[in-house]
LUMRO-86973 format. One line per 10 residues: number of its first residue (from 0); their letters; for each residue x, y, z of N, C-alpha, C, O. Coordinates in pm, 1 decimal. Atoms other than C-alpha are relative to their C-alpha. Layout:
# residues N
NUM> A> X/Y/Z/X/Y/Z/X/Y/Z/X/Y/Z ~ ...
# end
This chain:
# residues 124
0> MSRRIHNNTK> -119.8/69.9/43.2/-806.4/3905.1/-1811.5/51.3/-95.5/108.0/81.2/-211.3/78.9 ~ -52.9/86.7/-105.8/-691.9/3770.7/-1472.7/-92.8/-117.5/27.0/-47.3/-224.8/66.7 ~ 95.2/110.1/-19.0/-1009.6/3562.7/-1447.7/22.9/-108.7/-105.4/11.5/-227.7/-76.1 ~ -27.8/94.8/108.3/-927.0/3400.6/-1782.6/127.3/-78.0/27.9/132.7/-198.6/4.0 ~ -125.6/67.1/-36.2/-573.4/3322.0/-1669.2/-25.5/-99.2/113.1/26.3/-210.8/110.9 ~ 32.0/87.7/-111.8/-710.2/3175.5/-1346.2/-70.8/-126.4/-48.9/-36.5/-237.0/-7.2 ~ 71.6/115.7/54.9/-950.3/2949.7/-1537.2/92.8/-90.2/-81.1/81.9/-212.6/-73.5 ~ -96.0/80.3/77.4/-671.3/2837.7/-1772.4/94.0/-76.6/91.6/127.0/-192.2/65.3 ~ -87.7/66.3/-96.9/-446.4/2759.9/-1475.7/-73.3/-115.7/65.4/-16.9/-223.8/82.2 ~ 79.7/104.5/-63.5/-723.6/2561.4/-1310.2/-16.0/-119.1/-96.0/-0.2/-234.1/-55.0
10> RALIGMVVIL> 14.3/109.0/98.5/-785.1/2360.7/-1631.0/131.0/-76.4/-16.9/130.7/-199.0/-27.9 ~ -130.3/65.0/16.3/-413.4/2290.9/-1666.2/30.3/-91.1/118.3/79.1/-202.6/99.8 ~ -24.4/82.6/-118.4/-387.3/2164.1/-1307.9/-89.3/-123.5/0.1/-43.0/-232.9/32.3 ~ 90.6/114.7/6.5/-691.8/1941.6/-1349.2/49.7/-99.6/-104.2/46.9/-220.4/-81.1 ~ -54.5/86.9/103.8/-542.2/1805.4/-1671.5/121.3/-77.6/47.9/135.7/-195.8/16.8 ~ -118.3/68.5/-52.6/-214.5/1725.3/-1495.0/-39.6/-109.5/97.7/18.8/-217.8/95.7 ~ 45.2/100.2/-96.4/-397.1/1541.9/-1215.8/-55.4/-121.4/-74.0/-25.6/-235.3/-38.0 ~ 57.4/109.9/77.6/-589.9/1334.8/-1470.2/110.0/-81.8/-66.4/104.0/-204.8/-65.2 ~ -111.2/71.0/64.7/-270.1/1246.5/-1658.2/75.5/-83.9/102.3/103.8/-201.0/77.1 ~ -72.5/74.4/-102.8/-89.3/1146.3/-1338.5/-82.0/-117.9/50.6/-26.4/-224.6/76.7
20> WHLGCGYEPE> 86.8/109.2/-44.8/-388.6/936.5/-1229.0/6.7/-114.6/-100.0/18.1/-230.7/-60.9 ~ -2.7/104.8/102.1/-386.4/749.4/-1560.1/136.8/-67.2/-11.5/146.2/-183.2/-51.7 ~ -133.5/59.5/2.2/-12.6/694.1/-1539.2/22.2/-91.3/119.4/120.3/-165.5/124.0 ~ -10.4/87.5/-116.8/-69.8/520.4/-1207.6/110.0/41.3/94.4/175.9/-43.2/155.0 ~ -107.2/-45.9/-88.0/167.9/737.5/-1012.4/-32.4/-37.3/143.7/-114.1/28.1/208.5 ~ 19.2/46.3/-136.0/177.6/553.1/-685.2/135.4/-20.9/62.8/238.0/21.2/9.4 ~ -124.4/29.3/-70.1/436.3/438.6/-440.3/57.4/-130.4/-54.5/-13.6/-229.7/-70.5 ~ -68.3/123.4/39.2/689.0/187.3/-561.5/30.4/-78.7/127.2/48.0/-19.2/233.6 ~ -32.6/79.2/-119.3/758.2/-102.2/-324.3/135.2/40.5/59.2/228.9/73.4/-13.6 ~ -124.6/-32.2/-69.9/1026.2/-32.5/-64.2/91.9/-121.2/8.9/204.7/-110.2/57.0
30> ITELPPGALI> -75.6/124.2/-15.3/1147.0/-391.3/-85.2/20.2/-64.1/-136.8/-57.4/-41.3/-229.6 ~ -25.4/73.2/123.9/1297.1/-608.4/-356.7/-26.8/-149.1/18.8/-29.9/-225.4/-77.8 ~ 32.0/138.6/-33.8/1219.1/-936.0/-179.7/-83.2/1.6/128.4/-60.2/83.4/217.4 ~ 80.8/6.1/-121.1/959.2/-1031.0/77.9/84.0/-51.9/116.2/152.7/-153.0/102.2 ~ -74.9/49.0/-115.7/1113.4/-1064.5/423.2/-55.0/-135.6/45.8/-176.7/-154.3/48.2 ~ 48.4/129.1/-49.3/1096.4/-1423.2/554.2/-91.4/19.0/121.4/-60.8/97.8/211.0 ~ 93.5/-6.1/-111.6/801.7/-1469.2/789.5/-86.0/124.3/4.3/-156.0/148.0/102.8 ~ 76.3/-125.4/0.1/643.6/-1139.3/687.4/-150.0/-25.7/-5.2/-197.3/-118.6/-70.7 ~ 144.1/-3.3/9.0/277.3/-1077.5/743.3/-32.9/92.2/-116.9/8.3/208.2/-116.8 ~ 37.4/-79.8/116.2/134.1/-954.3/411.3/-143.0/49.4/24.3/-235.1/-30.8/39.8
40> VDVRTPKEFK> 129.4/-58.9/-34.4/-155.9/-714.5/473.3/-50.8/88.8/-113.2/15.1/184.1/-154.7 ~ 69.6/-79.2/100.8/-394.2/-580.3/211.2/-86.0/100.1/75.9/-176.3/61.1/149.9 ~ 73.0/-102.2/-75.0/-525.5/-248.9/344.0/-115.1/59.8/-81.3/-170.6/163.0/-43.6 ~ 113.0/-45.3/81.7/-788.9/-207.5/71.2/-132.3/-45.3/62.5/-133.4/-110.3/167.1 ~ 132.1/38.9/-49.6/-1162.1/-257.4/119.7/-22.0/-149.7/-19.3/44.4/-210.6/-103.3 ~ 30.8/141.8/21.0/-1305.6/-609.2/154.3/-44.4/-30.5/-143.4/-12.6/-136.7/-196.9 ~ 44.5/19.8/138.5/-1466.7/-568.1/-188.9/119.8/-7.0/-95.6/124.0/-92.3/-184.2 ~ -121.0/1.9/83.0/-1129.2/-487.4/-349.2/78.5/-128.5/24.1/128.5/-190.5/-69.7 ~ -73.2/121.5/-35.9/-967.4/-776.3/-163.0/-64.2/-122.2/-65.5/6.0/-208.2/-118.6 ~ 71.5/113.9/57.6/-1234.7/-1020.1/-282.6/22.9/-8.9/-150.7/32.2/-118.7/-205.6
50> ADHYPGAVNI> -20.0/-2.2/145.3/-1182.8/-913.5/-644.9/137.2/-54.8/-40.2/149.4/-123.0/-142.0 ~ -136.2/47.4/27.5/-806.7/-986.0/-633.3/87.5/37.7/118.4/72.5/145.7/175.5 ~ -92.5/-30.9/-108.7/-536.2/-1005.7/-369.7/125.8/-85.7/-13.1/130.8/-182.4/-89.2 ~ -126.7/71.9/-1.4/-183.5/-1124.3/-304.9/-20.8/-134.0/70.8/-84.7/-138.3/175.9 ~ 16.9/131.5/-64.7/-168.6/-1498.6/-224.9/52.7/-0.3/143.6/166.5/39.1/169.1 ~ -38.9/8.0/-140.8/-160.1/-1551.2/151.1/-19.5/127.4/79.3/6.1/129.8/199.7 ~ 19.8/-127.1/-70.1/-244.6/-1189.8/234.4/-124.5/-4.6/86.6/-218.9/-78.5/58.9 ~ 118.6/-20.2/-82.0/-486.0/-1093.8/508.7/-53.7/139.4/-29.7/22.6/230.3/-62.5 ~ 63.3/-128.1/29.3/-733.3/-810.0/461.1/-33.1/72.1/130.7/-121.8/31.5/205.9 ~ 29.2/-88.4/-112.4/-722.2/-542.6/728.2/-6.9/140.9/-59.4/95.8/207.1/-74.4
60> PLNRIEKRVS> 13.9/-131.5/63.1/-864.0/-224.2/572.0/62.9/112.1/82.4/64.7/107.1/205.4 ~ -66.7/-112.9/-64.8/-683.8/100.6/650.2/-82.3/57.1/115.3/-28.3/85.9/222.0 ~ 82.5/-61.5/-104.1/-977.3/235.3/848.5/-31.0/-94.0/116.4/-100.7/-53.9/209.5 ~ 23.1/96.7/-108.7/-982.4/-77.5/1071.0/128.8/-38.9/73.3/124.2/-117.3/168.1 ~ -129.6/41.2/-57.0/-611.4/-104.7/1159.3/4.2/16.5/152.1/42.5/-76.5/223.2 ~ -10.4/-23.6/-144.8/-635.1/50.7/1505.6/-89.7/-94.0/80.8/-54.3/-132.2/192.4 ~ 90.2/91.7/-70.0/-929.3/-172.1/1602.0/47.0/-145.2/-10.2/6.9/-228.7/70.9 ~ -44.2/137.9/22.0/-753.9/-486.1/1471.6/151.1/-16.0/19.6/210.9/-109.4/-33.7 ~ -145.3/-1.8/-17.0/-396.7/-410.7/1583.3/54.2/-131.4/56.9/168.0/-168.7/28.5 ~ -46.7/126.3/-58.8/-375.6/-737.8/1778.2/26.9/-106.0/-107.3/102.9/-199.7/-82.8
70> EFGEQDRPIV> -19.4/97.3/107.8/-389.3/-928.5/1446.5/136.5/12.1/-67.6/174.3/-74.6/-146.3 ~ -130.9/-20.0/61.7/-48.3/-790.6/1347.0/111.0/-75.9/71.4/219.9/-91.5/16.1 ~ -98.8/78.7/-73.1/136.5/-992.0/1611.7/104.2/84.7/69.5/80.1/199.6/106.7 ~ -110.1/-66.8/-69.7/468.5/-901.3/1767.4/43.0/126.6/-74.5/37.6/132.9/-197.3 ~ -34.6/-128.1/61.6/588.6/-546.7/1707.8/128.1/-2.0/-82.0/155.1/92.4/-156.2 ~ -120.9/7.8/81.7/918.0/-663.9/1556.4/-15.7/-94.9/-119.7/78.9/-116.0/-195.5 ~ 26.4/88.5/114.6/756.6/-903.6/1306.0/-1.8/83.1/-128.4/-61.1/191.0/-130.7 ~ 7.2/-74.1/126.7/811.1/-794.5/944.5/-143.8/2.2/-52.3/-212.3/-100.1/-54.5 ~ 133.8/-18.7/54.2/490.0/-656.2/796.7/13.8/72.8/-133.2/81.1/175.4/-142.3 ~ 4.4/-66.2/130.1/434.8/-571.5/429.9/-145.3/38.8/-24.8/-233.5/-46.8/-30.5
80> VYCRSGNRSE> 134.3/-49.7/27.7/131.8/-353.6/363.0/-7.7/41.6/-146.0/88.6/94.5/-201.4 ~ 18.4/-42.4/138.9/-9.5/-293.8/16.0/-145.0/40.3/-22.9/-232.7/10.4/58.2 ~ 135.1/-40.5/38.2/-313.5/-144.8/-156.5/-8.9/-0.9/-152.2/46.3/-90.8/-215.5 ~ 9.4/-4.9/145.6/-398.6/-45.0/-513.9/119.0/74.6/-60.8/177.0/31.1/-160.3 ~ -105.2/-83.0/58.1/-139.4/225.2/-571.3/119.2/22.8/92.2/224.8/67.2/47.0 ~ -105.8/-26.0/-97.9/70.2/244.6/-254.5/-31.5/116.6/91.4/39.0/138.5/190.0 ~ 35.6/-115.9/-81.3/-101.3/552.3/-112.6/-56.4/-41.6/135.9/-6.5/1.7/239.8 ~ 58.0/45.8/-127.3/-318.9/381.5/150.0/101.1/-81.3/79.6/104.3/-73.2/202.4 ~ -98.8/80.1/-73.2/-36.4/141.6/233.7/106.8/89.2/63.0/161.4/54.7/167.8 ~ -93.9/-94.0/-62.4/194.6/437.0/298.1/-60.7/57.3/127.8/8.6/73.4/228.2
90> RAKSLLTGIG> 68.2/-49.1/-121.0/-63.3/573.8/542.9/-5.3/-110.1/106.1/12.7/-82.9/224.8 ~ 2.8/112.1/-94.8/-96.2/227.0/701.0/137.7/-19.0/64.2/147.7/-44.4/184.2 ~ -136.6/12.9/-52.7/282.3/207.2/738.5/25.2/106.2/107.1/78.3/75.7/213.9 ~ -19.0/-108.7/-97.8/288.8/545.3/914.9/-78.6/-27.1/127.1/-28.9/-4.6/237.4 ~ 84.3/30.9/-115.8/5.1/439.8/1142.7/62.8/-110.6/84.6/71.7/-98.8/206.8 ~ -58.3/113.4/-73.1/169.7/108.5/1234.7/132.0/35.8/67.6/157.1/-5.7/180.7 ~ -126.3/-39.5/-63.5/512.0/260.3/1297.3/-27.3/94.8/116.9/45.1/93.2/216.4 ~ 38.3/-88.3/-110.1/342.5/525.7/1512.2/-48.7/-76.5/121.7/-31.9/-30.9/234.9 ~ 47.3/85.2/-109.1/186.5/248.2/1720.5/116.7/-72.5/66.5/108.1/-112.1/182.7 ~ -117.5/65.6/-57.7/530.9/92.9/1769.4/54.4/-117.4/-78.2/150.9/-180.0/-34.3
100> FSAVFNGGGL> -54.3/108.6/82.3/581.2/-165.5/1494.2/127.8/48.1/-66.4/133.7/159.3/-118.9 ~ -132.4/-45.5/42.1/944.4/-157.4/1388.4/44.9/-49.1/-137.6/146.5/-2.3/-188.9 ~ -44.4/55.3/128.6/960.3/-354.7/1061.7/-116.0/-1.1/-100.0/-157.8/-106.3/-148.4 ~ 112.9/-12.8/92.0/680.5/-222.7/840.2/51.0/52.8/-133.3/125.9/150.3/-137.8 ~ -43.5/-37.7/133.7/733.7/-197.5/464.6/-121.0/27.3/-88.4/-220.6/-44.9/-82.9 ~ 104.7/-29.4/96.7/517.6/-36.2/198.3/27.4/-84.0/-124.6/124.9/-61.3/-196.2 ~ -15.4/85.0/119.1/472.3/-302.8/-69.9/-49.1/66.0/-126.7/-40.6/6.9/-234.4 ~ 50.1/-71.1/117.1/321.4/-43.4/-303.4/-136.8/-52.4/-39.9/-217.1/-91.6/44.8 ~ 125.9/50.1/52.1/33.6/-146.1/-524.0/3.9/-150.2/-20.3/111.1/-210.4/-26.2 ~ 11.4/145.1/16.0/-90.8/-501.0/-570.9/79.3/-50.6/-119.6/152.1/-149.2/-107.7
110> ESLKKIPRPM> -69.1/48.4/120.0/45.0/-534.9/-924.8/151.7/7.5/16.2/222.9/-80.3/-32.5 ~ -144.6/-10.2/-25.8/391.5/-414.6/-815.6/44.9/-108.1/97.2/151.2/-167.7/79.6 ~ -35.0/99.9/-100.8/391.4/-647.7/-515.9/7.1/-139.5/-61.3/91.9/-220.1/-23.1 ~ 1.3/132.0/64.6/308.9/-947.5/-736.1/131.1/-30.2/-72.5/162.9/-146.7/-96.4 ~ -126.7/17.9/72.4/642.4/-892.7/-915.8/118.2/-25.4/93.2/226.8/-60.9/47.2 ~ -110.0/18.0/-96.6/850.6/-918.2/-595.9/13.5/-148.5/32.2/-85.2/-215.0/63.8 ~ -20.6/142.0/-31.4/1007.9/-1260.7/-540.4/-31.5/-33.6/144.8/-5.9/45.0/236.0 ~ 24.0/51.4/-134.8/896.3/-1464.2/-242.1/128.8/-60.4/51.0/211.3/-105.5/-28.6 ~ -120.6/64.5/-54.3/1165.2/-1591.2/-5.4/-2.3/-150.2/-27.7/-108.4/-212.4/-33.9 ~ -11.6/144.7/23.2/1290.9/-1941.2/-72.4/-39.1/-73.6/127.8/3.6/-36.0/236.9
120> SSKP> 41.6/79.2/-114.7/1130.8/-2196.7/156.7/111.6/-95.2/38.2/183.4/-146.4/-47.7 ~ -103.2/94.1/-45.3/1359.5/-2409.1/369.7/-49.6/-143.1/-5.9/26.5/-237.4/15.8 ~ 56.3/135.6/10.5/1123.5/-2703.5/323.2/28.7/-57.1/-137.8/28.7/16.5/-236.4 ~ -28.3/60.2/131.0/1205.7/-2954.5/45.9/-119.3/-0.1/-91.6/-110.2/-47.5/-204.8
# end
C-alpha cells in the first residue's frame, strides 16, 4: 500500500513540474523601464542568442561571466541580464553582485524584456 501511495505522489509531483514548465513559470523582470546607459546582457548560449535576442544586447553566456567580467565595464554601470525564463539571469545577477557590481537587474525572459519600454533618447 505505501509503495502505491509513493508512486502516486511521485506521478503527481512530476505532473506539477510539467504543468509549471508549460506555463512558463520564470522570473518576471525586476524593472519597468530600461535604465539609461544600461548594458543589456543575454546570458543564454550563443546558439540561443543567434536564434533571437534583444536589440543591442551582447551575448555573455552564464558559464563565461567570470572569464569575461572585464566586458561589463564599471561596477556601478546599470546592467540588465536576461535569458529564456529568468532563471539563468537570476543566477547571473547573483554572480555579478557577488563580484561587486552594484546595479544589476534581472530582466527576466527575452519575451518579457521585449515588452519593457526603452528610455527616451536625448538625441533629436
